[in-house]
C-alpha positions, -999 to 999 in steps of 0.1 A, spaced: -241 -366 -93 -277 -372 -102 -298 -365 -136 -313 -336 -115 -288 -315 -109 -269 -325 -136 -293 -321 -168 -316 -288 -160 -335 -285 -192 -351 -251 -180 -318 -235 -189 -300 -232 -220 -280 -267 -219 -300 -291 -243 -299 -324 -227 -287 -358 -249 -306 -381 -227 -303 -411 -244 -280 -444 -228 -258 -452 -252 -238 -466 -230 -257 -494 -225 -285 -502 -259 -268 -479 -295 -295 -474 -323 -277 -493 -355 -305 -488 -380 -344 -472 -383 -372 -476 -403 -396 -451 -405 -430 -457 -417 -449 -424 -414 -482 -408 -431 -482 -367 -436 -515 -354 -424 -512 -317 -442 -552 -310 -426 -543 -323 -393 -506 -309 -394 -494 -342 -379 -468 -370 -395 -478 -399 -375 -467 -437 -383 -438 -462 -362 -403 -460 -360 -388 -492 -359 -349 -495 -337 -326 -521 -341 -302 -519 -314 -265 -535 -304 -258 -538 -270 -237 -509 -258 -202 -509 -250 -206 -505 -216 -229 -519 -191 -233 -539 -156 -250 -568 -152 -266 -572 -112 -265 -611 -103 -278 -620 -68 -244 -619 -57 -242 -586 -57 -227 -565 -84 -206 -581 -107 -192 -558 -140 -188 -569 -173 -179 -544 -199 -174 -564 -235 -147 -558 -255 -149 -522 -277 -159 -543 -306 -169 -528 -346 -197 -511 -326 -180 -488 -304 -155 -477 -328 -165 -443 -331 -141 -420 -339 -104 -413 -323 -82 -440 -331 -77 -451 -299 -110 -464 -285 -130 -435 -258 -126 -431 -226 -155 -424 -214 -156 -406 -177 -172 -427 -150 -196 -403 -137 -219 -422 -108 -254 -412 -124 -284 -432 -127 -298 -440 -164 -336 -424 -152 -342 -387 -164 -343 -361 -143 -373 -370 -119 -396 -336 -126 -406 -355 -152 -442 -369 -158 -436 -397 -138 -464 -422 -155 -457 -458 -170 -486 -458 -194 -497 -492 -190 -498 -514 -224 -520 -539 -230 -548 -556 -215 -549 -535 -181 -550 -499 -196 -541 -490 -232 -513 -462 -232 -529 -430 -251 -515 -400 -260 -529 -382 -229 -513 -404 -204 -483 -399 -222 -479 -360 -226 -468 -335 -200 -497 -325 -180 -506 -349 -157 -476 -356 -128 -499 -379 -108 -490 -419 -106 -515 -441 -118 -530 -469 -93 -524 -492 -118 -494 -508 -98 -471 -505 -120 -442 -487 -109 -430 -455 -117 -400 -441 -120 -392 -426 -91 -375 -463 -84 -365 -476 -117 -331 -491 -129 -304 -474 -112 -271 -488 -116 -260 -483 -85 -291 -501 -69 -281 -535 -55 -318 -544 -64 -334 -562 -91 -345 -534 -109 -356 -538 -144 -333 -519 -175 -347 -489 -188 -336 -482 -222 -339 -442 -229 -349 -427 -259 -343 -392 -269 -375 -376 -278 -397 -347 -272 -435 -331 -281 -443 -367 -297 -477 -385 -287 -464 -423 -281 -491 -445 -286 -476 -480 -284 -446 -498 -278 -439 -531 -287 -410 -558 -290 -407 -572 -329 -401 -611 -338 -377 -606 -360 -377 -650 -354 -411 -651 -374 -394 -634 -409 -392 -658 -440 -359 -669 -447 -344 -657 -412 -334 -692 -406 -304 -682 -429 -293 -659 -392 -304 -684 -368 -276 -714 -383 -248 -697 -362 -269 -690 -330 -273 -735 -331 -234 -739 -329 -229 -715 -302 -258 -731 -280 -277 -699 -278 -304 -710 -252 -333 -719 -264 -359 -687 -253 -373 -671 -283 -360 -639 -266 -324 -648 -271 -327 -662 -307 -344 -627 -321 -321 -607 -302 -295 -633 -318 -309 -625 -354 -312 -584 -349 -268 -588 -340 -260 -611 -368 -283 -587 -391 -268 -556 -380 -226 -570 -379 -230 -580 -415 -203 -571 -438 -203 -541 -459 -206 -560 -491 -241 -576 -485 -253 -540 -473 -279 -546 -503 -290 -581 -488 -291 -561 -455 -314 -537 -462 -341 -561 -476 -341 -581 -448 -342 -547 -421 -374 -538 -444 -390 -576 -438 -380 -581 -399 -398 -543 -398 -431 -554 -414 -429 -587 -389 -457 -589 -364 -453 -575 -325 -449 -602 -296 -457 -584 -262 -462 -545 -257 -440 -530 -235 -440 -507 -207 -430 -470 -215 -434 -434 -201 -426 -399 -217 -408 -369 -202 -396 -337 -213 -368 -348 -230 -368 -381 -232 -386 -414 -236 -383 -446 -211 -385 -481 -215 -384 -516 -203 -400 -547 -200 -412 -563 -173 -385 -589 -155 -357 -573 -178 -327 -564 -157 -298 -559 -187 -292 -545 -218 -280 -576 -232 -315 -595 -225 -339 -564 -237 -356 -570 -272 -326 -556 -297 -359 -546 -321 -384 -524 -308 -419 -510 -332 -429 -475 -318 -463 -462 -328 -462 -424 -323 -475 -392 -339 -458 -359 -341 -475 -330 -326 -487 -295 -347 -461 -275 -323 -434 -300 -320 -399 -281 -325 -378 -306 -354 -397 -299 -378 -422 -267 -394 -458 -263 -410 -458 -235 -430 -464 -225 -471 -440 -220 -497 -437 -187 -517 -462 -202 -539 -488 -203 -511 -490 -241 -509 -490 -260 -477 -454 -275 -466 -434 -291 -441 -398 -298 -430 -372 -298 -407 -355 -269 -401 -319 -274 -383 -336 -270 -348 -317 -269 -318 -336 -301 -307 -326 -317 -335 -349 -347 -349 -363 -355 -311 -393 -342 -320 -400 -360 -354 -393 -398 -340 -377 -412 -307 -338 -412 -316 -305 -413 -300 -292 -380 -302 -255 -384 -291 -231 -383 -318 -216 -416 -310 -247 -431 -318 -241 -433 -356 -267 -455 -375 -284 -462 -409 -318 -453 -420 -345 -460 -442 -379 -446 -445 -412 -451 -462 -433 -410 -461 -466 -415 -475 -489 -378 -492 -513 -370 -509 -502 -367 -546 -489 -333 -557 -467 -334 -527 -429 -347 -534 -410 -362 -505 -375 -355 -505 -351 -367 -479 -315 -375 -468 -313 -407 -487 -287 -425 -512 -310 -430 -538 -334 -400 -558 -372 -418 -551 -396 -429 -580 -433 -426 -562 -453 -452 -558 -485 -448 -559 -504 -471 -527 -543 -459 -534 -566 -429 -550 -545 -397 -543 -517 -414 -523 -480 -414 -528 -456 -434 -513 -417 -421 -514 -391 -446 -502 -352 -431 -493 -323 -454 -476 -287 -441 -465 -260 -470 -458 -233 -449 -447 -242 -446 -403 -245 -415 -395 -258 -394 -361 -302 -391 -369 -294 -353 -361 -288 -354 -400 -320 -369 -412 -338 -345 -430 -372 -344 -450 -391 -321 -472 -426 -323 -482 -442 -300 -505 -452 -289 -539 -415 -287 -549 -412 -284 -585 -380 -299 -602 -357 -270 -622 -345 -287 -650 -321 -272 -682 -334 -260 -712 -305 -289 -729 -288 -269 -746 -274 -242 -719 -267 -283 -699 -238 -292 -723 -222 -261 -725 -224 -259 -687 -207 -296 -682 -179 -287 -712 -170 -257 -694 -166 -276 -662 -140 -307 -669 -114 -285 -676 -105 -280 -639 -110 -310 -624 -78 -314 -617 -62 -348 -614 -50 -354 -582 -12 -359 -576 -4 -396 -571 2 -395 -531 -33 -386 -527 -43 -418 -549 -20 -438 -523 -33 -431 -496 -70 -444 -506 -56 -479 -504 -51 -478 -469 -77 -493 -449 -101 -468 -439 -107 -462 -404 -145 -458 -396 -164 -491 -388 -175 -510 -420 -200 -496 -441 -202 -495 -483 -175 -465 -482 -172 -443 -518 -134 -439 -506 -126 -473 -518 -148 -473 -548 -124 -467 -577 -155 -451 -601 -166 -431 -571 -133 -414 -568 -129 -402 -604 -165 -386 -601 -156 -347 -602 -194 -338 -602 -226 -357 -588 -258 -360 -600 -274 -336 -588 -310 -318 -592 -328 -290 -577 -358 -277 -568 -384 -247 -555 -414 -237 -551 -430 -227 -590 -432 -191 -591 -389 -195 -581 -387 -215 -609 -369 -195 -633 -349 -171 -602 -329 -215 -600 -324 -214 -638 -307 -177 -637 -274 -189 -614 -280 -217 -589 -283 -244 -619 -254 -239 -636 -231 -230 -603 -235 -263 -589 -213 -283 -612 -188 -254 -613 -191 -252 -571 -189 -296 -572 -160 -298 -594 -137 -276 -574 -147 -289 -544 -136 -322 -561 -103 -307 -568 -97 -292 -537 -106 -324 -514 -108 -349 -538 -139 -379 -535 -171 -364 -528 -183 -382 -495 -221 -391 -506 -237 -403 -541 -258 -378 -550 -271 -342 -544 -307 -323 -541 -308 -288 -541 -340 -273 -523 -351 -234 -516 -367 -235 -486 -399 -219 -477 -388 -176 -464 -393 -185 -429 -361 -207 -432 -338 -192 -406 -304 -189 -419 -291 -189 -455 -282 -224 -458 -278 -260 -443 -265 -293 -454 -277 -328 -449 -267 -361 -461 -273 -362 -501 -298 -325 -497 -291 -290 -495 -317 -267 -485 -306 -229 -495 -326 -201 -487 -345 -174 -513 -324 -148 -502 -293 -159 -521 -309 -166 -557 -314 -130 -565 -284 -100 -573 -259 -119 -593 -241 -151 -588 -218 -145 -561 -239 -148 -528 -255 -178 -544 -222 -197 -555 -201 -189 -521 -229 -203 -500 -233 -236 -522 -200 -238 -518 -202 -232 -476 -227 -260 -476 -213 -284 -503 -183 -284 -480 -201 -295 -450 -202 -327 -471 -169 -336 -462 -167 -314 -424 -198 -314 -407 -212 -348 -420 -187 -374 -432 -162 -363 -404 -183 -351 -375 -177 -334 -340 -179 -364 -307 -190 -331 -289 -217 -309 -306 -204 -278 -288 -173 -282 -312 -195 -266 -338 -163 -249 -351 -149 -280 -367 -176 -283 -391 -182 -242 -394 -148 -229 -397 -133 -258 -423 -171 -250 -447 -160 -212 -439 -125 -214 -452 -133 -235 -478 -161 -217 -491 -136 -191 -505 -108 -218 -519 -137 -239 -534 -152 -206 -549 -118 -189 -560 -119 -225 -584 -151 -223 -597 -144 -191 -615 -112 -199 -622 -98 -168 -610 -60 -155 -617 -37 -161 -584 -39 -124 -577 -75 -118 -581 -77 -150 -555 -54 -133 -532 -73 -102 -534 -104 -117 -529 -97 -135 -505 -77 -109 -482 -111 -85 -489 -129 -115 -474 -112 -117 -442 -114 -80 -437 -151 -83 -438 -149 -113 -417 -127 -96 -389 -152 -62 -392 -182 -89 -383 -159 -106 -354 -149 -78 -334 -185 -64 -338 -202 -96 -326 -172 -100 -296 -184 -63 -285 -219 -73 -290 -227 -107 -271 -220 -127 -239 -184 -134 -238 -196 -170 -225 -204 -175 -260 -175 -165 -274 -154 -199 -264 -152 -221 -296 -144 -248 -268 -167 -241 -239 -159 -274 -219 -125 -271 -221 -107 -304 -213 -140 -322 -204 -153 -318 -241 -162 -353 -258 -166 -371 -217 -195 -382 -214 -211 -395 -181 -217 -434 -173 -248 -437 -191 -239 -420 -222 -260 -390 -218 -242 -356 -218 -250 -316 -220 -245 -292 -252 -236 -262 -233 -257 -231 -244 -280 -256 -272 -309 -240 -264 -300 -204 -259 -318 -187 -290 -295 -155 -294 -269 -185 -304 -287 -193 -339 -276 -154 -351 -242 -159 -338 -212 -161 -361 -181 -164 -336 -177 -198 -339 -173 -198 -378 -153 -172 -380 -127 -179 -355 -124 -211 -365 -117 -196 -403 -95 -171 -389 -80 -202 -372 -75 -221 -402 -63 -191 -424 -36 -183 -397 -27 -224 -397 -26 -224 -438 -2 -194 -441 17 -207 -414 23 -240 -434 17 -228 -468 -14 -230 -487 -7 -264 -509 9 -284 -483 -18 -272 -457 -46 -288 -484 -24 -317 -489 -28 -319 -452 -69 -315 -454 -70 -346 -483 -50 -364 -461 -76 -354 -428 -103 -362 -449 -91 -399 -460 -81 -408 -424 -110 -397 -408 -139 -397 -430 -163 -417 -411 -161 -409 -380 -164 -385 -349 -135 -360 -339 -124 -336 -313 -101 -306 -324 -70 -324 -312 -73 -351 -337 -67 -324 -366 -48 -302 -348 -24 -330 -337 -24 -343 -373 -19 -314 -388 11 -307 -367 25 -337 -372 31 -330 -410 51 -294 -400 89 -300 -401 88 -261 -392 66 -265 -365 92 -261 -338 103 -224 -354 68 -214 -353 62 -224 -316 28 -239 -329 16 -270 -301 -18 -282 -296 -20 -268 -261 -11 -230 -280 -38 -235 -303 -61 -240 -273 -49 -218 -254 -47 -183 -280 -82 -196 -301 -102 -224 -288 -108 -215 -245 -109 -179 -247 -134 -156 -256 -127 -128 -274 -105 -121 -301 -76 -147 -305 -44 -126 -295 -25 -135 -333 -56 -123 -347 -48 -88 -338 -14 -86 -350 -27 -91 -384 -59 -71 -387 -37 -39 -401 -26 -60 -435 -55 -65 -450 -63 -30 -456 -34 -27 -478 -51 -50 -503 -53 -35 -534 -92 -39 -537 -97 -27 -503 -78 6 -513 -104 13 -541 -128 12 -520 -113 36 -496 -111 61 -526 -146 55 -530 -160 66 -497 -137 95 -498 -150 105 -530 -191 101 -514 -184 119 -486 -172 146 -506 -196 145 -525 -221 144 -494 -205 173 -482 -206 196 -511 -246 192 -513 -254 199 -480 -231 233 -487 -251 239 -518 -283 253 -520 -311 230 -534 -295 234 -574 -296 200 -588 -261 183 -582 -245 172 -619 -243 142 -626 -209 140 -647 -193 157 -616 -182 125 -604 -174 88 -616 -180 62 -596 -173 31 -610 -187 -3 -603 -173 -25 -575 -173 -61 -566 -202 -72 -548 -174 -78 -516 -167 -43 -520 -197 -30 -525 -206 -45 -482 -175 -28 -472 -182 3 -489 -215 6 -474 -203 -6 -442 -176 24 -441 -205 49 -448 -225 33 -417 -200 52 -405 -206 84 -407 -226 107 -389 -252 128 -417 -256 114 -450 -282 133 -462 -314 121 -488 -299 129 -522 -269 115 -513 -284 78 -504 -308 90 -534 -275 91 -559 -256 60 -542 -290 34 -543 -293 44 -584 -253 44 -587 -248 9 -571 -286 -5 -580 -289 -16 -543 -328 -23 -548 -314 -53 -572 -284 -65 -559 -281 -94 -533 -289 -96 -499 -255 -89 -481 -251 -56 -498 -291 -49 -495 -289 -55 -460 -261 -28 -455 -285 -5 -474 -314 -13 -454 -291 -2 -420 -281 31 -443 -317 40 -447 -329 35 -407 -297 53 -395 -305 78 -415 -345 76 -410 -345 83 -448 -381 76 -458 -384 64 -498 -363 37 -484 -386 18 -463 -404 1 -484 -369 -17 -496 -366 -26 -454 -403 -38 -450 -394 -61 -484 -361 -72 -467 -378 -83 -435 -408 -100 -457 -383 -115 -479 -348 -120 -462 -360 -135 -428 -326 -156 -430 -310 -126 -424 -332 -96 -407 -330 -101 -375 -312 -72 -367 -327 -49 -388 -356 -53 -359 -333 -41 -331 -323 -10 -354 -361 -2 -358 -364 0 -323 -332 18 -310 -338 49 -331 -369 51 -310 -385 70 -341 -425 62 -344 -428 55 -378 -399 33 -376 -412 12 -344 -445 9 -359 -430 -3 -393 -409 -30 -372 -446 -39 -355 -467 -44 -389 -437 -64 -405 -434 -86 -372 -467 -89 -372 -474 -99 -405 -444 -128 -401 -447 -137 -371 -471 -162 -378 -448 -191 -397 -415 -172 -382 -384 -197 -373 -389 -196 -332 -356 -184 -321 -361 -157 -345 -396 -151 -333 -384 -151 -296 -355 -130 -302 -373 -108 -328 -403 -100 -295 -376 -96 -269 -360 -65 -293 -398 -52 -297 -419 -56 -268 
């Protein structure tokens, strides 16, 4: 099976091209300049490699296979080595790609034009094109081809780095002499990199020091490369095996303004900024990298920008800027915990740090310590176990870190939103961090920045190592939406970051857990009673059930399956390349199926096992699997082992796959449960209010134009989630007269409520063509782009000229800065 038939990048699947089975990136050193005038980020990245877990050595006698042991570099996840299915696949990327080998060096300089996509002719330089690239199955003496994931980048030059030239590096070469590494300098360089990337965890500072110095070492020979639609292919003439290929390379490149990994836009105060937007193509348009999750790596980055800009990034340290020359500041960040390159995040803008008035701060901290519940002794016994991940300085092994209920945190925002952040967000962070600690134990990351990102951000939040992006939509209208979203993103530190999915199609592992834990953290943060918790969680379950039901009715079946690759989930081709099913489908970004079905599965397991022992199992799971990549069955098997009653309930991994993960539609076990939440007192109260509103509506419509007496009906205040349910229920009414809509808005002050409630209000306005509410719809589409996409469709469906004009006007105003997937989906609705 060759690459072309398997990876067709035109379709909705995202190709992961990197041949990680042959070479694995262990560390990136980024050295970048941010240029707001040209909207480019340019500079270099140095990659340090280990030889991959398996590669072929071709000897003159023919083919002889050499599979190196699954050593430290390859303990990637499940407690046993991963079984890589052997698919005969050439390592070169699809042949439709641009095939020129840009020739570096004396003969011809590789310009950004040559390495871009627009020409498909071969250069007449005598350098072989990738048509006859190194193919595992060929017996000929072909050069080894290193494939990196890369897209929308201008690669200028690639060179080998002379790490042997670094002063003090001799300490890494002494053992080389003993083992008789041949005198060849290339071998010595690779030996140094090997020694450096395999240093024990307690020498991480020294390791970082040498990574920095090696990354600044001179180049020692340019490498040949060619760029394709999705990949960058690199070779060194005459080098035929990964083991002999340079293990430290420097790539000089620049991003393109239209590159899809970052967005250039303006913040809410009108100042320029750029940030990683959580794109479906991840970071491959920010730096050439290995995207497959198996390539767990560390990174460090120096980023330069004009004074006045603040650079935030996923890094363990809170960077202090250094002035390089007049008007230019440099920011340096690093991480020591290996993670997939897709989790790297950067945001450069005129962000202001939001600080609390000091008297408030002490109060917040005092109220907080009360409920960082001590974990039971048995939880701590787990910590004494050896961690299962590859070696790094781990917080789970650090006694001080294990006792830290609230990690250091900062909040950044554009200056016009600083006050809104002070109102709720700042006080909520320590409460939510404490609640998370009380539930799951040790925080996997040592600090947290929270940034309010520009209004074109297409979701309510995004978690990355050490930094959370929140949409401005969570700020207004009380603490509820802000608190629940913050809890959701904090939960990702454990599920999604510290524990990742080995196969990206299993995003339910991350999103289902974060949705389930969001409720538990938020209940703890508010210090609710047992009955209040039960009521609020049943109300939430009903709202999510309604959303799941709607989504299942209105989406393609194949997108509703949580494990689309079924049994072959987690399998890679021989080279390590793979495909993320439906990874590029624009609609998928707005779907919640994997959040919701994942949440309901975890909720149903919690009810079967009992919440207390379920949470104990989650803590045990975190301790066993942090720092590793998992598949669904790793979690399910461990959970089921812990249930003595499992036999009675008939739960097996197979039955869970069958009912929950491998089928579209609503899971069977959930159909029966859907009725029970309607009995919940909070839901019953809403039903009573809905009835009163419908009766009032009838009365107003019957009565003549007489003013309705305000005191006839009393409507008590409702919780935010109750308001959402109330408005959703009223949406099912065929007609509501304008006066009732006006009265509804005034009674609950809907314009002042959070975005979830205002969204439902906008739906009512559109459905009943309530013109005084059109400005609310316009404001929503402008300020709540994280949630507004659906409303465009509603405006068009009514076939009302005014509404369609409103939709087109709002889209025209927002389009330029809109997230690409959102813009594509909206354009399809409008035109």
